[in-house]
GUVO-550359 format. One line per field, with one value per residue (C-alpha): residue number from 1; x, y, z; residue in one letter. Coordinates in pm, 1 decimal. Example, Ala and Ser with C-alpha at 12.3 -4.5 7.8 and 13.67 -1.06 7.14 Angstrom:
2
bafi 1/2;
X 1230.0/1367.0;
Y -450.0/-106.0;
Z 780.0/714.0;
banu A/S;
//
This chain:
606
bafi 1/2/3/4/5/6/7/8/9/10/11/12/13/14/15/16/17/18/19/20/21/22/23/24/25/26/27/28/29/30/31/32/33/34/35/36/37/38/39/40/41/42/43/44/45/46/47/48/49/50/51/52/53/54/55/56/57/58/59/60/61/62/63/64/65/66/67/68/69/70/71/72/73/74/75/76/77/78/79/80/81/82/83/84/85/86/87/88/89/90/91/92/93/94/95/96/97/98/99/100/101/102/103/104/105/106/107/108/109/110/111/112/113/114/115/116/117/118/119/120/121/122/123/124/125/126/127/128/129/130/131/132/133/134/135/136/137/138/139/140/141/142/143/144/145/146/147/148/149/150/151/152/153/154/155/156/157/158/159/160/161/162/163/164/165/166/167/168/169/170/171/172/173/174/175/176/177/178/179/180/181/182/183/184/185/186/187/188/189/190/191/192/193/194/195/196/197/198/199/200/201/202/203/204/205/206/207/208/209/210/211/212/213/214/215/216/217/218/219/220/221/222/223/224/225/226/227/228/229/230/231/232/233/234/235/236/237/238/239/240/241/242/243/244/245/246/247/248/249/250/251/252/253/254/255/256/257/258/259/260/261/262/263/264/265/266/267/268/269/270/271/272/273/274/275/276/277/278/279/280/281/282/283/284/285/286/287/288/289/290/291/292/293/294/295/296/297/298/299/300/301/302/303/304/305/306/307/308/309/310/311/312/313/314/315/316/317/318/319/320/321/322/323/324/325/326/327/328/329/330/331/332/333/334/335/336/337/338/339/340/341/342/343/344/345/346/347/348/349/350/351/352/353/354/355/356/357/358/359/360/361/362/363/364/365/366/367/368/369/370/371/372/373/374/375/376/377/378/379/380/381/382/383/384/385/386/387/388/389/390/391/392/393/394/395/396/397/398/399/400/401/402/403/404/405/406/407/408/409/410/411/412/413/414/415/416/417/418/419/420/421/422/423/424/425/426/427/428/429/430/431/432/433/434/435/436/437/438/439/440/441/442/443/444/445/446/447/448/449/450/451/452/453/454/455/456/457/458/459/460/461/462/463/464/465/466/467/468/469/470/471/472/473/474/475/476/477/478/479/480/481/482/483/484/485/486/487/488/489/490/491/492/493/494/495/496/497/498/499/500/501/502/503/504/505/506/507/508/509/510/511/512/513/514/515/516/517/518/519/520/521/522/523/524/525/526/527/528/529/530/531/532/533/534/535/536/537/538/539/540/541/542/543/544/545/546/547/548/549/550/551/552/553/554/555/556/557/558/559/560/561/562/563/564/565/566/567/568/569/570/571/572/573/574/575/576/577/578/579/580/581/582/583/584/585/586/587/588/589/590/591/592/593/594/595/596/597/598/599/600/601/602/603/604/605/606;
X -2982.3/-2643.1/-2341.7/-2032.4/-1808.8/-1507.6/-1139.9/-1004.5/-613.0/-406.3/-110.9/226.4/207.3/315.9/273.0/164.3/50.2/-75.4/-285.5/-175.3/-359.2/-278.3/-648.9/-889.3/-1302.1/-1501.1/-1757.9/-1836.4/-1648.0/-1589.3/-1656.3/-1544.2/-1409.9/-1082.4/-1146.0/-874.1/-852.1/-595.1/-426.8/-667.3/-930.8/-1018.3/-1092.9/-1087.9/-1235.8/-1143.3/-1306.0/-1088.9/-1237.7/-1093.9/-1172.4/-1264.0/-1013.8/-1146.9/-1378.6/-1538.6/-1610.0/-1451.7/-1123.1/-958.0/-573.2/-421.4/-83.4/-20.7/-90.2/-122.2/-133.2/-491.5/-724.2/-884.6/-1210.7/-1417.8/-1360.5/-1084.9/-803.3/-949.7/-666.9/-785.8/-568.8/-659.5/-533.7/-447.2/-508.4/-321.3/-565.3/-468.2/-599.5/-472.4/-384.0/-340.6/55.7/16.7/-157.8/-28.2/-228.6/-340.2/-575.3/-721.0/-1093.6/-1077.8/-1397.8/-1591.6/-1822.4/-2068.2/-2195.9/-2081.9/-2126.9/-2145.5/-1922.8/-2220.7/-2466.9/-2534.3/-2310.3/-2618.7/-2540.6/-2450.5/-2314.4/-1949.3/-1658.3/-1326.0/-988.6/-719.1/-377.2/-188.5/-150.1/157.0/159.2/330.9/544.6/618.6/839.1/1087.5/1076.2/1086.5/1128.9/1119.9/1017.4/1071.5/997.7/794.8/863.4/993.6/920.9/1028.2/745.6/706.3/536.2/681.8/549.7/351.4/495.1/856.9/1093.8/987.8/1069.3/1032.8/832.6/982.3/697.3/808.6/592.7/713.5/533.3/578.7/709.5/807.4/575.4/619.0/479.9/664.8/614.4/685.1/949.7/1133.5/1196.7/1176.0/1310.5/1285.0/1575.6/1721.5/2059.1/2223.7/2480.6/2173.5/2000.7/1983.4/1736.6/1555.2/1253.0/1293.0/953.4/858.1/659.1/523.9/323.0/267.0/145.2/275.8/118.8/24.2/161.8/243.7/303.2/553.5/684.4/1028.2/1139.8/1455.8/1624.4/1887.9/2246.0/2439.6/2528.6/2255.8/2047.3/1667.0/1514.9/1804.5/1791.2/2007.5/2039.5/1876.7/1896.4/1590.3/1736.2/1506.8/1658.4/1519.7/1586.0/1628.7/1521.0/1749.2/1660.3/1758.3/1620.5/1752.1/1576.5/1591.5/1528.4/1450.0/1631.1/1423.2/1056.3/1059.7/894.8/591.4/650.1/307.7/244.3/-10.7/302.5/453.4/143.6/42.5/297.6/102.0/-59.9/-286.8/-99.1/-131.3/-307.7/-623.9/-545.0/-586.6/-852.7/-1150.8/-1470.8/-1526.6/-1805.3/-1942.5/-2152.1/-2400.6/-2464.6/-2599.5/-2885.2/-3056.2/-3084.2/-3336.9/-3603.1/-3463.9/-3698.4/-3585.4/-3859.5/-3915.9/-3921.4/-3861.7/-3852.2/-3621.2/-3283.0/-3041.2/-3204.9/-2912.7/-2935.4/-3271.9/-3171.0/-3075.9/-3408.2/-3572.4/-3429.1/-3543.7/-3908.6/-4226.7/-4255.5/-3927.5/-3978.7/-3794.4/-4140.5/-3903.4/-4052.5/-4417.4/-4316.7/-4159.8/-4457.5/-4739.4/-4493.7/-4342.3/-4559.1/-4389.6/-4216.8/-3975.3/-3605.6/-3368.1/-3139.0/-3443.8/-3386.4/-3027.1/-3151.6/-3344.9/-2985.8/-2895.0/-2734.4/-2880.6/-2824.0/-2495.4/-2265.6/-1971.0/-1837.4/-2179.0/-2088.2/-1770.6/-1871.0/-2134.7/-1845.2/-1609.7/-1934.3/-2002.9/-1646.4/-1536.2/-1178.0/-1230.0/-1462.5/-1558.0/-1729.9/-1867.8/-1738.5/-1922.7/-2139.7/-2271.6/-2529.3/-2222.4/-2278.7/-1956.7/-1951.0/-1643.8/-1467.0/-1292.0/-975.7/-695.2/-490.8/-734.7/-471.8/-168.6/-411.1/-594.8/-552.2/-735.0/-566.2/-828.1/-895.4/-1215.3/-1357.5/-1694.7/-1733.4/-1389.2/-1369.1/-1059.3/-855.7/-589.3/-530.1/-159.4/-70.7/-286.8/-239.5/166.0/134.9/-65.3/87.9/489.4/345.9/162.9/525.7/719.1/491.2/520.2/128.6/47.8/-232.7/-450.4/-666.4/-958.4/-1013.9/-1304.9/-1053.3/-996.6/-745.6/-690.9/-586.8/-501.7/-826.9/-1153.0/-1497.3/-1781.2/-2101.6/-2378.2/-2208.0/-1913.3/-1658.1/-1763.7/-1392.2/-1067.4/-918.8/-542.3/-541.3/-718.8/-1097.8/-1353.1/-1728.2/-1950.2/-2302.1/-2589.8/-2799.5/-3057.0/-3128.5/-3070.1/-2973.2/-2700.2/-2864.9/-3100.7/-3429.6/-3739.1/-3957.7/-3760.4/-3930.6/-3690.8/-3745.3/-3585.4/-3249.0/-2974.4/-2990.7/-2711.3/-2633.9/-2644.4/-2374.4/-2164.6/-2190.2/-2137.3/-1774.7/-1667.7/-1750.4/-1590.6/-1307.4/-1224.0/-1194.1/-930.4/-1194.6/-1280.4/-1648.0/-1794.0/-2089.5/-2317.3/-2520.6/-2750.9/-2789.8/-3071.9/-3059.0/-3016.8/-2748.2/-2904.4/-2902.3/-3202.0/-3264.1/-3246.8/-2914.6/-2754.1/-2939.4/-2814.1/-2450.2/-2469.2/-2549.9/-2357.1/-2042.7/-2120.6/-2020.5/-1735.6/-1563.4/-1570.1/-1411.7/-1119.0/-896.4/-1075.0/-1134.8/-871.4/-503.9/-569.9/-548.7/-697.9/-598.1/-375.3/-589.8/-961.6/-1161.0/-1455.1/-1630.7/-1967.9/-2263.0/-2157.9/-1806.7/-1537.5/-1129.0/-906.5/-580.4/-251.2/84.3/3.8/-311.5/-633.6/-993.1/-1300.1/-1602.5/-1957.2/-2227.1/-2482.1/-2489.3/-2268.4/-2454.5/-2347.9/-2016.9/-1862.2/-1681.8/-1417.1/-1292.7/-1065.8/-724.5/-714.5/-376.2/-487.6/-222.8/-312.4/-251.8/-374.6/-637.4/-914.0/-1080.1/-1383.7/-1325.2/-1560.6/-1910.8/-1984.9/-1729.4/-1462.4/-1109.8/-1314.1/-1169.0/-1371.7/-1304.2/-1142.3/-1025.2/-914.8/-1123.5/-1011.7/-1026.5/-833.2/-1165.3/-1122.2/-1425.2/-1545.2/-1763.5/-1988.4/-2171.3/-2518.0/-2298.7/-2114.4/-2399.8/-2598.5/-2289.7/-2275.5/-2504.4/-2494.4/-2150.3/-1975.6/-1577.1/-1300.7/-906.7/-606.4/-326.9/16.1;
Y 1842.7/1693.1/1925.5/1775.1/1977.8/1832.3/1941.8/2151.9/2132.1/2443.9/2262.3/2398.8/2464.3/2180.0/1868.1/1541.6/1223.8/1088.3/1134.7/884.2/901.4/655.0/605.0/353.6/374.1/312.3/28.1/3.9/-16.1/389.3/461.7/923.4/1112.4/1346.9/1635.4/1861.4/2192.6/2296.2/2645.4/2643.1/2661.9/2247.1/1999.8/1643.3/1383.2/1046.1/786.7/625.7/308.0/240.6/-44.8/-95.9/-77.4/-426.7/-636.5/-972.9/-1233.2/-1130.2/-954.0/-696.5/-673.3/-361.6/-163.6/-122.7/-398.8/-320.5/-620.6/-456.4/-150.0/32.4/66.5/347.9/102.8/-163.6/-329.9/-550.0/-781.5/-837.8/-684.8/-390.2/-187.7/125.4/125.3/301.5/452.2/623.6/908.5/989.9/1367.3/1522.1/1577.8/1778.8/2062.4/2267.1/2128.8/2440.6/2254.2/1914.5/1854.4/1558.5/1293.8/1366.6/1049.6/924.1/609.2/266.1/-54.4/-297.3/-639.3/-874.9/-1016.7/-730.0/-488.7/-311.5/87.7/150.8/416.6/474.9/751.5/805.6/869.6/1001.2/978.2/1102.4/1274.1/1240.8/1399.2/1201.4/1481.1/1433.7/1717.3/1567.7/1723.4/1548.3/1181.2/1080.6/749.7/754.0/374.2/454.7/101.6/-230.9/-554.8/-905.6/-1162.4/-1483.4/-1604.4/-1714.8/-1707.3/-1988.5/-2279.2/-2206.6/-2316.9/-2112.2/-1829.6/-1531.0/-1233.8/-910.4/-658.4/-248.8/18.1/292.1/622.3/885.8/1194.1/1373.5/1576.4/1319.2/1010.4/674.0/447.9/115.7/268.3/367.8/29.5/71.6/-212.4/-340.9/-595.2/-693.3/-642.6/-803.5/-1044.4/-1244.2/-1233.3/-1289.0/-1144.9/-1416.9/-1222.2/-846.6/-638.7/-406.0/-61.8/-38.3/292.9/551.2/859.3/1159.4/1119.9/732.6/426.1/109.1/-242.2/-460.2/-788.3/-907.2/-1244.0/-1379.8/-1646.7/-1664.3/-1652.8/-1983.6/-2019.9/-1827.3/-1955.5/-1950.8/-1695.9/-1524.3/-1136.7/-813.3/-520.4/-542.1/-228.2/-189.8/-82.7/97.4/168.2/279.2/499.7/833.7/691.3/611.6/520.6/293.0/214.9/24.7/-157.3/-474.1/-795.8/-1161.1/-1427.0/-1710.0/-1857.6/-1862.6/-2134.0/-2004.0/-2022.9/-2137.1/-1702.5/-1494.1/-1237.7/-1495.1/-1610.3/-1242.5/-1223.1/-1444.1/-1301.0/-1426.1/-1602.0/-1441.4/-1743.7/-1608.4/-1281.2/-1342.0/-1607.1/-1327.9/-1520.9/-1837.2/-2037.2/-2136.5/-2453.3/-2482.5/-2852.4/-3039.3/-3199.6/-2800.1/-2924.3/-3127.1/-2891.1/-2601.7/-2351.8/-1997.9/-1808.0/-1524.6/-1185.2/-917.1/-1250.8/-1471.6/-1602.8/-1815.5/-2169.5/-2336.1/-2225.3/-2451.9/-2615.3/-2284.1/-2108.7/-2405.8/-2410.2/-2043.2/-2211.6/-2023.4/-1667.6/-1562.3/-1351.9/-1630.0/-1837.9/-2194.8/-2352.4/-2231.1/-2381.3/-2715.2/-2781.8/-2744.3/-2936.3/-3210.7/-3183.3/-3136.7/-3497.3/-3504.6/-3371.4/-3225.2/-3534.6/-3722.0/-3525.6/-3702.6/-4009.7/-3806.4/-3624.5/-3867.8/-3711.2/-3949.7/-3754.7/-3611.9/-3626.7/-3400.5/-3370.8/-3207.3/-2960.3/-2877.2/-2849.2/-2585.9/-2373.8/-2381.8/-2307.7/-2010.6/-1879.4/-1952.8/-1998.0/-2167.4/-2306.3/-2342.3/-2657.0/-2587.5/-2924.4/-2891.9/-2607.9/-2499.1/-2808.3/-2995.1/-3253.5/-3349.7/-3449.1/-3602.2/-3834.3/-3641.9/-3828.3/-3653.0/-3623.3/-3436.2/-3106.6/-3319.6/-3487.6/-3194.6/-3139.0/-2779.8/-2472.6/-2208.3/-2279.4/-2111.1/-2071.7/-1901.4/-1753.6/-1780.2/-1749.7/-1897.6/-2108.3/-2229.6/-2094.4/-2019.4/-2338.7/-2496.7/-2235.5/-2260.4/-2619.6/-2597.1/-2317.4/-2478.3/-2856.2/-2725.3/-2500.6/-2835.5/-2956.5/-2651.3/-2516.2/-2184.9/-2174.0/-1929.4/-1875.7/-1605.7/-1361.3/-1622.1/-1853.0/-1627.3/-1428.8/-1144.9/-1456.7/-1377.5/-1183.3/-1006.0/-1113.9/-897.9/-1102.3/-1063.6/-705.7/-519.5/-261.6/56.2/170.1/-9.0/-176.1/-277.2/-543.4/-869.7/-877.5/-1150.7/-1054.4/-1326.2/-1408.3/-1615.8/-1634.6/-1642.7/-1304.6/-1400.4/-1773.4/-1967.3/-2325.2/-2406.7/-2225.2/-2362.4/-2068.3/-1848.6/-1768.7/-1828.3/-1456.8/-1351.0/-1514.8/-1307.4/-1300.8/-1288.0/-909.5/-874.7/-1115.0/-995.4/-615.7/-749.2/-904.0/-608.2/-370.0/-591.0/-678.2/-297.2/-244.4/-520.7/-791.9/-1130.3/-1243.5/-1581.9/-1635.7/-1920.9/-2216.0/-2459.1/-2786.3/-2983.9/-3275.6/-3530.1/-3336.6/-3175.9/-2797.9/-2629.4/-2519.6/-2134.7/-2134.8/-2341.1/-2091.2/-1788.6/-1904.8/-2016.7/-1681.4/-1499.1/-1719.6/-1642.8/-1317.5/-1359.6/-1659.4/-1398.1/-1089.8/-1263.9/-1026.3/-738.1/-938.2/-1198.3/-1134.8/-761.7/-518.9/-198.2/108.4/355.2/676.8/536.4/249.2/403.5/690.3/777.4/496.5/304.0/265.8/78.6/37.0/-232.0/-299.2/-504.5/-461.0/-442.7/-253.0/-15.0/-169.8/64.0/-101.2/34.8/-98.4/-10.2/30.8/320.5/631.1/780.2/909.4/805.1/1141.5/1010.6/1293.3/1053.7/1093.9/720.1/639.9/689.6/934.5/1045.7/781.8/481.4/261.7/177.0/-141.1/-363.9/-621.0/-918.7/-978.8/-1025.2/-723.0/-773.4/-656.3/-335.5/-13.2/261.3/651.3/811.5/1142.1/1351.1/1649.4/2031.7/1992.5/1673.5/1450.6/1104.0/1086.4/721.9/718.9/431.1/292.5/142.3/-225.9/-199.8/-108.4/-396.6/-663.0/-712.3/-703.5/-679.8/-464.2/-316.1/-367.5/-151.2/-170.3/81.8/-119.7/-41.3;
Z 366.9/285.5/149.6/-59.3/-163.9/-406.0/-306.1/-635.8/-610.6/-808.0/-976.7/-1045.3/-1426.0/-1664.8/-1825.5/-1653.9/-1808.1/-1471.9/-1110.2/-900.1/-567.2/-262.8/-153.4/37.9/67.9/354.8/331.2/-59.2/-360.6/-429.3/-816.1/-877.1/-1146.5/-1120.5/-1357.0/-1455.0/-1638.5/-1827.3/-1918.5/-2283.5/-2064.9/-2162.1/-1948.8/-1886.3/-1665.4/-1596.2/-1374.0/-1074.7/-845.7/-526.3/-273.7/33.5/339.3/454.9/327.7/412.4/255.9/-49.0/56.2/-186.6/-269.8/-208.7/-274.3/130.6/400.5/710.3/1004.2/1115.4/1182.6/1434.9/1545.9/1784.4/2039.0/1953.4/1709.3/1483.3/1336.0/998.2/762.5/581.7/258.5/81.6/-314.5/-576.2/-817.4/-1152.8/-1371.2/-1729.5/-1722.5/-2127.8/-2155.9/-2480.5/-2278.0/-1927.7/-1635.5/-1381.6/-1147.8/-1038.7/-875.9/-652.5/-662.0/-351.2/-301.6/-48.7/-207.2/-376.2/-452.9/-243.4/-262.2/-213.2/-504.1/-741.9/-609.2/-480.0/-346.0/-33.6/166.9/161.3/219.4/-10.8/136.5/-56.0/135.7/-127.9/-462.9/-695.0/-1038.4/-1330.6/-1516.8/-1887.6/-1979.1/-2234.5/-2560.1/-2892.5/-2907.1/-2498.4/-2297.2/-1981.2/-1756.9/-1485.4/-1322.9/-1375.7/-1184.3/-1219.6/-1187.0/-1087.1/-1420.4/-1751.3/-2121.0/-2197.2/-2443.1/-2258.1/-2053.8/-1779.5/-1978.1/-1684.3/-1755.8/-1671.2/-1703.7/-1760.3/-1762.3/-2012.3/-2067.7/-2348.1/-2184.3/-2545.8/-2758.6/-3062.6/-3156.8/-3176.4/-3432.0/-3568.6/-3804.5/-3480.0/-3379.7/-3008.3/-2829.5/-2425.6/-2321.2/-1998.7/-1870.6/-1575.6/-1428.3/-1315.2/-1636.6/-2010.2/-2228.4/-2440.8/-2549.5/-2608.0/-2572.3/-2865.9/-2877.1/-3210.1/-3160.4/-2857.1/-2853.1/-2631.1/-2255.3/-2348.9/-2153.2/-2289.4/-2072.6/-2172.1/-2119.9/-2177.9/-2143.4/-1950.0/-1829.3/-1555.7/-1667.5/-1611.0/-1264.9/-1139.4/-826.2/-909.0/-710.7/-581.2/-628.3/-798.4/-1017.8/-1345.7/-1590.8/-1849.0/-2205.3/-2394.9/-2749.5/-3106.0/-3410.7/-3172.7/-2869.6/-2564.0/-2208.9/-1928.5/-1540.4/-1271.3/-1015.1/-773.7/-954.9/-859.2/-1067.7/-1202.9/-1088.6/-700.5/-457.0/-230.7/140.9/315.4/443.6/388.6/234.4/-14.6/-140.2/-174.2/-448.5/-694.3/-985.3/-1253.2/-1559.4/-1866.1/-2021.2/-1767.4/-1864.6/-2252.3/-2199.3/-2111.4/-2175.1/-1926.0/-1852.4/-1533.0/-1434.9/-1082.9/-1141.3/-814.5/-601.5/-615.9/-963.3/-878.3/-722.2/-948.4/-776.2/-650.3/-753.5/-1018.2/-1075.7/-773.6/-531.6/-706.1/-551.5/-604.0/-655.3/-561.2/-206.4/-195.7/127.7/293.7/218.8/293.3/636.0/699.8/715.4/648.0/594.1/391.0/89.9/-142.0/-54.8/-90.6/215.7/67.5/-240.8/-79.9/133.6/-197.5/-434.4/-232.6/135.2/468.3/511.5/206.2/298.4/95.1/98.5/-62.6/-344.8/-419.4/-566.6/-830.6/-909.4/-1182.6/-1481.1/-1689.2/-1988.8/-1909.9/-2206.1/-2114.2/-2501.1/-2608.5/-2304.5/-2411.6/-2749.9/-2653.1/-2456.9/-2752.6/-2981.8/-2755.3/-2762.3/-2424.2/-2347.7/-2026.5/-1726.0/-1381.8/-1311.2/-935.7/-772.1/-424.7/-325.1/35.2/48.1/113.6/-172.9/-389.9/-752.7/-706.1/-442.1/-181.5/-107.6/116.6/-145.2/-374.5/-399.1/-538.8/-789.4/-870.3/-1275.6/-1254.0/-1297.0/-1105.3/-760.3/-723.1/-354.5/-238.5/100.2/297.0/650.0/913.7/675.5/609.7/228.9/264.3/340.0/55.3/-205.3/-147.7/-206.6/-493.2/-685.9/-649.9/-719.9/-1040.0/-1081.9/-1115.0/-1416.4/-1618.9/-1521.5/-1424.3/-1197.9/-973.0/-677.8/-630.4/-355.3/-162.7/-23.4/285.6/152.8/-165.1/-414.6/-755.1/-870.0/-774.0/-826.6/-834.1/-817.6/-1071.4/-1083.8/-1281.4/-1224.6/-1367.4/-1443.5/-1513.8/-1234.2/-1265.5/-1031.4/-1256.9/-1196.8/-1296.8/-1293.3/-1285.9/-1323.9/-1507.2/-1771.7/-1527.9/-1445.5/-1063.6/-988.5/-1089.2/-1006.7/-1277.4/-1203.4/-1348.2/-1263.6/-1480.0/-1798.8/-2117.3/-2174.7/-1898.6/-1999.8/-2076.0/-2466.4/-2707.6/-2778.3/-2409.8/-2368.9/-2627.9/-2496.6/-2159.8/-2248.0/-2471.9/-2170.8/-1927.8/-2136.5/-2147.3/-1819.2/-1761.6/-1636.6/-1767.8/-1808.0/-1626.5/-1727.3/-1571.6/-1697.6/-1443.9/-1625.2/-1508.3/-1282.4/-1565.5/-1726.7/-2035.0/-2036.5/-2168.8/-2551.5/-2449.2/-2269.3/-2584.4/-2805.7/-2663.9/-2604.8/-2932.5/-3119.8/-2893.2/-3017.9/-3379.2/-3266.1/-3019.9/-3239.9/-3548.4/-3341.6/-3146.6/-3212.5/-3043.6/-2768.6/-2682.2/-2593.5/-2538.1/-2328.1/-2189.2/-2258.3/-2042.5/-2141.2/-2118.6/-2137.5/-2331.9/-2486.8/-2369.0/-2317.5/-2595.0/-2735.4/-2586.2/-2670.9/-2641.1/-2735.8/-2850.2/-2941.3/-3313.0/-3302.7/-3105.8/-3155.6/-3109.4/-3047.8/-3025.4/-2836.9/-3075.5/-3483.5/-3553.1/-3733.0/-4035.4/-3910.6/-3586.1/-3394.0/-3121.9/-2897.0/-2680.8/-2786.1/-2992.9/-3184.5/-3498.7/-3727.6/-4047.2/-4350.0/-4101.5/-4265.1/-4013.1/-4091.3/-3993.8/-3750.0/-3809.7/-3953.9/-4338.5/-4443.7/-4234.3/-4389.7/-4544.5/-4501.6/-4351.9/-4512.5/-4142.7/-4086.9/-3811.3/-3769.1/-3699.0/-3335.6/-3328.0/-3315.6/-3522.5/-3754.6/-3918.0/-4205.1/-4146.7/-4465.2/-4447.3/-4591.8/-4285.4/-4045.2/-4172.6/-4219.2/-3824.0/-3554.9/-3120.9/-3169.0/-3447.5/-3428.3/-3599.7/-3564.8/-3619.2/-3741.9/-3606.1;
banu M/K/L/F/I/A/L/V/L/E/I/P/R/G/R/Y/S/G/A/Y/M/L/A/A/A/E/T/A/I/A/T/G/F/V/N/A/T/Y/A/D/G/S/E/S/S/R/A/V/L/V/D/P/F/W/A/W/P/Y/P/Y/G/G/D/I/I/F/P/Y/Y/L/T/S/E/E/I/D/Y/N/K/S/M/I/F/Q/S/V/A/W/L/D/S/T/K/E/L/T/S/L/R/L/P/N/V/S/S/G/S/G/S/G/P/G/G/G/E/E/S/T/R/L/H/I/F/S/L/S/L/L/P/A/D/G/E/G/L/A/L/G/V/Q/F/A/R/S/T/N/M/W/F/E/G/T/N/K/T/Q/I/V/E/V/A/V/N/N/V/G/T/E/W/I/Y/S/N/H/S/V/E/L/S/V/E/S/A/G/L/C/T/V/K/P/G/V/I/K/R/L/R/P/G/D/Q/A/R/V/Q/I/G/V/E/N/A/D/G/V/I/E/G/T/S/G/E/A/T/I/I/V/S/G/D/G/V/K/S/Q/Y/T/F/N/A/T/F/G/I/S/Q/Y/E/P/T/Y/E/S/I/Y/Q/H/E/T/P/Q/W/F/N/D/G/K/Y/G/I/F/I/H/W/G/V/Y/S/V/P/A/W/G/N/S/G/E/R/E/S/Y/A/E/W/Y/W/W/W/L/N/L/G/A/G/D/S/I/Q/V/W/E/H/H/R/D/T/Y/G/E/N/L/V/Y/D/D/F/I/P/E/F/T/A/S/E/F/D/P/K/E/W/V/D/L/F/V/D/A/G/A/Q/Y/F/V/Q/T/S/K/H/H/D/G/Y/A/L/M/D/L/P/P/S/I/L/A/N/M/G/T/E/I/M/W/C/D/I/G/G/P/N/M/T/A/E/F/A/A/E/Y/F/N/S/K/A/Q/K/G/E/Q/V/M/I/N/N/R/C/G/V/P/G/D/F/D/T/P/E/Y/A/R/Y/S/A/V/Q/R/R/K/W/E/S/N/L/G/L/D/P/F/S/Y/G/Y/N/Q/A/T/P/D/S/A/Y/L/D/P/A/S/I/V/T/S/L/V/D/I/V/S/K/N/G/N/F/L/L/D/I/G/P/T/A/N/G/T/I/I/P/V/M/K/R/N/L/R/Q/A/G/E/W/I/N/T/H/T/E/A/I/F/N/T/T/Y/W/Y/V/T/P/E/E/G/Q/A/V/R/F/T/Q/T/T/D/A/F/Y/I/I/T/L/Y/A/P/N/D/T/L/V/L/H/S/P/V/P/Y/A/P/G/D/E/V/T/V/V/G/G/N/V/S/G/T/V/V/P/S/Q/L/L/D/D/G/A/L/Q/L/T/I/S/E/E/V/K/N/A/D/R/Y/A/W/A/F/K/I/P/F;
//
């Protein structure tokens, strides 16, 4: 029998808005809960997600990086990581104790994210005080980024985390504005906060440009000025002035991050199309695996659980080799406009084309100058090993920046890159580092698998609810299609994408250009939250009951008009009220319930 005992910490009584941990998991992603107990006897529980200190072939990006790690026998010179993880605390109450998670299993980084044994190691814990009174905002941190606002002449983004450490709400009539004062920078686009309840946090972007004569990439002191009606605060930090060039080193390219267009885009289409689309077979049911790995499975020979060798022998005979499929990869019906029109109908904001898969067959010419001529914004690698990623990434980032383009690489090029990529899996809690969940419409294949029945494909409701769940946790959703060898997309794929797109394209404001909520991404199994500077969104993954009661401290104030987003009655006001225990109750009519499908969205305007 195994006995796991969670650690309970007695806390100096006080108001706190967050528990910040430095932690690392061992071999798999660890997810647990930080449980808080308050002086009035109430409790709160928040999920935290911690990545493993080292992983191959998809390394994670940590907050503290070490050049090696120790095994029981030697020094391993792969870089290792410690991660910062945050759990929200209710700052309207006095905290008395914390119960830290004790984790013995987690999600693997391989396909499907299957359960694996792991351990969670917590190295330090800090509590963020919220001891202000009345109107009080505190800057937790500020940083100059190497990103700029799209559509500008590289107006640099300065990011600021602002906490309401007081006891009163911030509303739009407080006219809270953030700017940067510095000898090296001029504020050209102030940041704003229109609503922030006590204990909540806002991530604010400020646009700055270098002062006359200041060289790009130099550094110096800068001060964040927070001003408003009854609000005043400032925070000084060391800033980098302007957009810097990247050097061909791990340390330099590690500072790169996903641009705002990707963070806002949320939903993309993945395309797996190649010679493997000719045999197009990966078995079905419990034996199914990736059809695009047909050549690999074939070379494993007889007796493999996928049974590709046996299928190939029975279908084509023993003398036909994989390269004999190349002439059959005709693309005779390929219509790129039809594809892109489908992606638009689906609601997708970008797409990723697999240009060369592991069988080595490229869909384009590969001259030595391909990097310089590349017109894409995403370098999506797979299975990185020994590499020269720092060299190519620095050139890629710098050459694109000179053209005014913001690009990125994933974490599969042999380095952590700009975003993580769970495969046929998703994260169960917010990860502040950007991530993108990728999976196929097929139950377990990216390439077209003719053995899959139509009924097994991801249906429209699952597409929509997956997107909503992923977005609420700071993720993007990359959904794959597998065209046939002649370039057509089978009817069930098109139908399911378009039906999901009908919902997505009529609920855009609750999905795109949103961010996650600092407090929690969800309530229970079926309610998710997103937000913007101007509004807060409540999305249910089922048709709500006659009353929807939310116990999460959503930023609703008496007098707010909650409205329906999307569907046939978009803009309709939903009766709302605060109950005696502070919960928000929405009254949902049959008309509202019947006016939508897949998911129901409601808006609290600021």
